[in-house]
C-alpha positions in Angstrom: 136.5 51.7 167.1 133.6 50.6 164.8 130.2 49.5 166.0 126.9 48.6 164.5 124.3 50.8 166.1 120.6 50.7 166.4 119.8 54.5 166.7 116.1 54.0 166.0 113.8 51.0 166.4 113.0 49.3 163.1 114.1 46.8 160.5 117.7 45.8 159.9 118.3 48.3 157.1 118.0 51.1 159.7 121.2 50.0 161.5 124.3 52.1 161.0 128.0 51.7 161.4 129.8 54.4 163.4 133.1 55.1 165.1 132.7 55.3 168.8 135.1 55.6 171.8 136.8 52.5 173.1 135.4 51.2 176.4 137.1 51.0 179.8 136.4 48.3 182.4 134.8 49.1 185.7 135.4 46.9 188.8 134.6 43.3 188.0 134.7 43.8 184.3 137.0 43.1 181.3 137.4 44.7 177.9 137.4 42.2 175.1 138.6 42.6 171.5 135.8 40.9 169.6 136.9 38.3 167.1 133.4 36.9 166.5 129.9 37.8 167.5 126.9 35.6 167.1 123.4 36.7 166.2 120.2 35.0 167.2 116.6 35.3 166.1 115.7 37.4 169.1 118.1 40.1 167.8 115.6 40.7 165.0 113.0 41.4 167.7 115.2 43.6 169.9 116.1 46.1 167.1 112.3 46.5 166.5 111.4 46.9 170.2 109.4 43.6 170.2 111.5 41.6 172.7 111.3 41.3 176.5 114.5 43.3 176.8 114.5 46.9 175.5 117.9 48.5 175.7 118.3 52.2 175.7 119.1 53.7 172.3 121.6 53.6 170.7 122.8 50.0 171.2 124.4 47.2 169.2 122.7 43.8 168.5 124.6 40.6 169.4 124.3 38.8 172.7 127.3 36.6 172.6 130.9 37.1 171.6 134.4 35.5 171.6 137.7 37.3 171.5 140.8 38.3 173.4 141.0 40.1 176.8 142.4 43.6 176.4 142.2 45.0 179.9 140.8 44.0 183.2 139.1 46.0 185.9 139.7 46.0 189.7 138.8 42.9 191.5 139.0 40.6 188.5 140.9 37.3 189.1 141.5 34.3 186.9 141.6 36.4 183.7 144.5 38.3 182.1 145.2 40.3 178.9 145.6 38.0 176.0 143.3 35.3 177.2 140.9 33.9 174.7 137.4 34.1 176.1 133.7 33.9 175.3 131.1 36.0 177.0 127.3 36.6 177.3 126.3 40.2 177.0 122.6 40.3 176.4 123.2 42.8 173.6 125.9 45.0 172.4 128.3 42.5 170.8 128.5 43.6 167.2 131.4 46.0 167.6 135.2 45.8 167.7 135.5 46.0 171.5 133.1 45.2 174.3 132.9 45.4 178.1 131.8 42.2 179.8 131.2 41.1 183.4 134.0 38.8 184.4 131.6 36.4 186.1 129.9 35.9 182.7 133.2 35.3 180.9 134.7 31.9 180.3 138.1 30.9 178.9 138.2 29.1 175.5 140.4 26.0 175.4 142.7 25.3 172.5 141.1 23.6 169.5 137.9 25.7 169.4 137.7 28.6 167.0 136.4 32.0 167.9 133.4 31.6 165.6 132.4 28.3 167.1 132.8 29.6 170.7 130.8 32.7 169.9 127.9 30.5 168.8 127.8 28.3 171.9 126.7 30.6 174.7 123.0 31.3 174.0 121.7 28.3 172.1 123.8 25.6 173.8 123.8 27.4 177.2 120.0 27.7 177.1 119.6 24.1 176.1 121.9 22.5 178.7 120.3 24.6 181.4 116.8 23.5 180.1 117.6 19.8 179.8 119.9 19.3 182.8 118.8 21.9 185.4 115.1 22.3 184.6 113.9 19.0 183.0 116.4 16.6 184.7 116.5 14.6 181.4 117.5 11.0 182.0 119.3 8.4 179.7 116.6 6.4 177.9 113.9 9.1 178.0 112.3 10.5 174.9 112.8 14.1 174.0 110.7 15.9 171.4 112.4 19.0 169.9 110.2 21.6 168.1 111.8 24.0 165.7 114.5 21.4 165.6 116.5 22.9 162.7 117.0 26.3 164.3 119.8 27.3 166.6 118.4 26.1 169.9 116.8 23.1 168.1 120.2 21.9 166.8 121.6 22.3 170.3 118.7 20.3 171.8 119.3 17.4 169.4 123.0 17.3 170.1 122.8 17.7 173.9 119.9 15.3 174.1 121.9 12.7 172.4 125.0 13.3 174.6 122.7 12.9 177.7 121.4 9.6 176.4 117.9 10.5 175.2 116.0 9.3 172.2 115.5 12.5 170.2 112.5 13.1 168.0 113.1 16.2 165.8 110.1 18.2 164.7 110.2 20.8 162.0 108.1 22.1 159.1 109.9 20.7 156.0 111.7 17.7 154.8 114.9 19.7 154.1 115.0 20.8 157.7 114.4 17.3 158.9 117.2 16.0 156.8 119.5 18.4 158.5 118.2 17.2 161.9 118.9 13.6 160.9 122.5 14.5 160.0 122.8 16.0 163.5 121.8 12.7 165.1 118.1 12.8 165.6 116.7 9.3 166.0 113.2 10.1 164.5 111.6 13.0 162.8 108.1 14.6 162.4 107.1 17.0 159.7 104.5 19.1 161.4 103.9 21.0 158.2 101.9 18.0 156.9 101.4 15.7 159.9 99.4 16.0 163.1 102.1 16.5 165.7 100.2 14.9 168.7 99.3 11.8 166.8 102.8 11.3 165.3 104.5 11.7 168.7 102.0 9.3 170.3 102.5 6.7 167.6 106.3 7.0 167.8 106.2 6.2 171.5 103.7 3.3 171.3 101.0 5.5 172.9 103.1 6.3 176.0 103.8 9.8 175.1 107.2 11.7 175.2 109.0 12.4 178.4 110.2 15.9 177.6 109.0 18.5 175.1 111.5 21.3 174.2 109.4 24.1 172.7 111.1 27.3 171.4 108.3 27.8 168.9 105.0 28.3 170.7 101.9 28.9 168.7 99.6 26.1 167.6 102.1 23.3 168.1 102.5 23.9 171.9 99.2 22.4 172.8 99.6 19.6 170.4 102.9 18.6 171.9 101.6 19.0 175.4 98.9 16.6 174.6 101.6 14.2 173.4 103.5 14.1 176.7 103.4 11.0 178.9 102.8 10.6 182.6 105.3 12.8 184.6 106.2 14.5 181.4 108.0 17.8 181.3 107.0 20.6 178.8 109.9 23.2 178.5 108.8 26.7 177.6 111.9 28.0 175.7 110.4 30.8 173.6 107.9 31.9 171.0 109.6 32.0 167.6 106.2 31.7 165.9 105.3 35.1 167.3 102.3 33.6 169.1 102.2 33.0 172.9 100.0 29.9 173.4 97.3 29.5 176.1 97.5 25.9 177.4 94.5 24.1 179.0 95.6 23.4 182.6 93.3 20.3 182.7 95.9 18.6 180.6 98.6 19.3 183.2 96.4 17.8 185.9 95.4 14.7 183.9 98.9 13.8 182.8 100.6 14.6 186.1 103.0 16.6 183.9 104.9 19.8 184.5 105.1 23.0 182.4 108.5 24.5 183.1 109.7 28.0 182.3 113.3 28.3 181.0 114.5 31.9 181.6 118.2 31.3 180.8 119.1 35.0 180.7 118.1 35.5 184.3 119.7 32.2 185.2 123.1 33.6 184.1 122.7 36.5 186.6 121.0 34.7 189.5 123.2 31.6 189.3 126.5 32.6 187.7 128.5 29.7 189.2 126.1 27.2 187.6 126.2 29.1 184.4 130.0 29.0 184.2 130.0 25.3 185.1 127.6 24.6 182.3 129.7 26.6 179.8 132.8 24.7 180.9 130.9 21.4 180.2 129.8 22.6 176.7 133.4 23.7 175.8 134.7 20.3 176.9 132.0 18.5 174.8 132.8 20.8 171.8 136.6 20.1 172.2 135.9 16.4 172.4 133.6 16.4 169.3 130.5 15.4 171.2 128.7 18.6 170.0 129.5 20.3 166.7 127.9 23.7 166.3 126.8 24.4 162.7 127.8 27.8 161.4 125.4 28.7 158.6 127.5 31.7 157.4 130.0 34.2 158.5 129.4 37.9 157.7 131.5 41.0 157.8 130.6 43.9 160.2 129.1 45.7 157.2 126.8 42.7 156.5 125.1 42.7 159.8 121.8 43.9 158.4 122.0 41.1 155.8 122.6 38.6 158.6 119.6 39.8 160.6 117.4 39.7 157.5 118.4 36.1 156.8 117.4 35.3 160.4 114.1 37.1 160.1 113.3 35.3 156.9 114.2 31.8 158.5 117.0 31.2 156.0 119.6 30.5 158.8 120.1 26.9 159.7 122.5 26.9 162.6 124.4 30.1 163.6 124.9 33.5 161.9 128.4 34.8 162.9 129.7 38.4 162.5 133.5 38.8 162.2 134.2 42.4 163.1 137.7 42.3 161.6 136.3 41.1 158.3 
């Protein structure tokens, strides 16, 4: 079978496509024929050795896939060959077949395409875990979403609205904010030309926002923390800016607020039953049209380096999907 491989750490153009042996499942695993694999911004970091996970070489990028079960290992129940499924792998998805842990594999209901399902796991899974399990977001609360036009940002807008929040989308250009408004954002802030703290305070009548969803980090983290209200929750999602901020803890004290880490990858391993329940919820919302993942573009297997370059250059609005069969 064909696989996109990272044989040496570096930029996307160093990736190669090779024929490798088909996998076999161990106990508790399934082999899946990949119909669609989704790439995320962190894949651009993994292939350069700049992410918190460092797989042994060689490896394939791609944390999330959708496809059909080929074979099952010992001890697997509830799955059978031919089932349409989605799975979270961590990495290794951009190839024609993969092995996945059955406990991190979920059946796809009719009416949802492989490309859509492949793009749900990381961004929407992270976001539902963040807003429901970590922040306990309530109807009527105000949610500020940083980096709102990106993959997790889109998910935060949509899930925030489904959960009944007032969503303020924050991004760096008017084009991106127009996209956020089409997704359902109630209000927007262009932090490319506006002071983020002042704008969020003004939009909430001086009260401050209830929840900040921050996948960006950098200079905007402290500004948005200063804009939280009493009992606010600041969700640490990631650092797409490349800068890990240092936050003044006196702000946490004075606001009675919480800074909450969201380590979704470990959550899927430590709390697999909760993860599967969240994924079932997302699939139901997707089937019912409550969330509508935006696919920026689909790419052939041979275009994986192009897709990763598009992600690194911030061209991707929504999800970049690889279709191994072309």
